[in-house]
C-alpha atoms as one frame of an Amber mdcrd trajectory, in Angstrom:
protein
 128.565  74.873  85.841 130.857  75.118  88.831 132.575  78.255  87.550 129.965
  80.921  88.135 131.054  84.516  88.255 130.827  86.467  91.470 128.036  88.595
  89.956 125.738  85.724  88.963 123.210  86.677  91.655 122.337  89.968  89.941
 120.158  88.556  87.169 118.107  86.671  89.749 117.534  89.823  91.775 116.719
  91.741  88.604 114.124  89.192  87.555 112.579  89.043  91.022 112.420  92.823
  91.528 110.902  93.491  88.124 108.262  90.789  88.510 107.354  91.693  92.093
 107.155  95.407  91.260 104.965  95.010  88.200 102.726  92.452  89.913 102.371
  94.718  92.950 101.404  97.725  90.811  98.870  95.604  88.932  97.254  94.377
  92.145  97.182  97.866  93.697  95.578  99.372  90.592  93.062  96.519  90.412
  91.969  97.064  94.008  91.858 100.839  93.526  89.693 100.394  90.409  87.223
  98.212  92.274  87.079 100.712  95.130  86.579 103.605  92.730  83.731 101.881
  90.917  81.978 101.047  94.199  82.277 104.676  95.372  80.904 105.927  92.052
  77.918 103.598  92.310  77.307 104.571  95.930  77.277 108.287  95.114  74.348
 108.028  92.804  74.596 105.686  89.892  76.391 105.435  86.614  75.937 108.874
  85.090  78.861 111.028  84.025  78.122 113.552  86.767  78.334 110.856  89.438
  81.508 109.415  87.955  83.221 112.817  87.932  82.243 113.559  91.554  83.868
 110.481  93.093  86.533 110.655  95.775  90.169 110.436  94.732  92.115 107.195
  95.056  92.802 106.124  98.646  96.259 107.202  99.931  97.137 103.631 100.939
  96.859 102.458  97.330  98.892 105.440  96.165 101.629 104.412  98.588 101.471
 100.797  97.388 101.816 101.909  93.791 104.739 104.165  94.741 106.572 101.399
  96.604 106.046  98.966  93.737 107.331 101.585  91.285 110.506 101.870  93.356
 110.903  98.086  93.371 110.477  97.985  89.592 112.904 100.872  89.127 115.495
  99.101  91.258 115.003  96.024  89.069 115.724  98.132  86.001 118.752  99.528
  87.808 120.058  96.018  88.388 119.462  95.274  84.711 121.708  98.112  83.579
 124.198  97.530  86.388 124.778  93.905  85.413
């Protein structure tokens, strides 16, 4: 296996970027879901009115999801570039 091509690093970067991006989005959405459910319970309980009156998702988690989407998209870009 001594004759690797000069582009052999791309599949490794593709795999890493896709996995890190998807894992990051999953973690950010998990934390945002927990936060949302705690806010809904704190507002007044588990009725539909209380659920619909909750605060929107925290901007920090929106930014995390956005960054992880860019990482995943760059992984897909490497996939098609290879």
